[in-house]
C-alpha positions, 0 to 999 in steps of 0.5 A: 498510496502507491499511485501517489508515490508513482506520481511523486517519483515521476516528478523527481525523475523529471527534475520538477522537485529538485534542482538536479542534485537528487542523489541523496534521497532522505525522503525515502527513509520516511516514504518506504516504511510508510508504504510498507505499513500501508501495503501490509494493512491493505493486505490484512484488510483484504484477507479479513474481508475474503475470510469473512465473505467465505464464512458468510457464504457457507450454509449453516450446520444442520446438526440437531 
């Protein structure tokens, strides 16, 4: 998602997506919260996967 956002911002920088008056960017009111949520979900999924992998790599308890 961040790569797509970077392409989108570059297109704005090069003035491909606007006529020249791009000072007020209302699109960012939607994009920034969306990127924040996507990033937080990605971090949560990565942490969960790391914790799961760590749990799976532990040897089982041999208590009898």
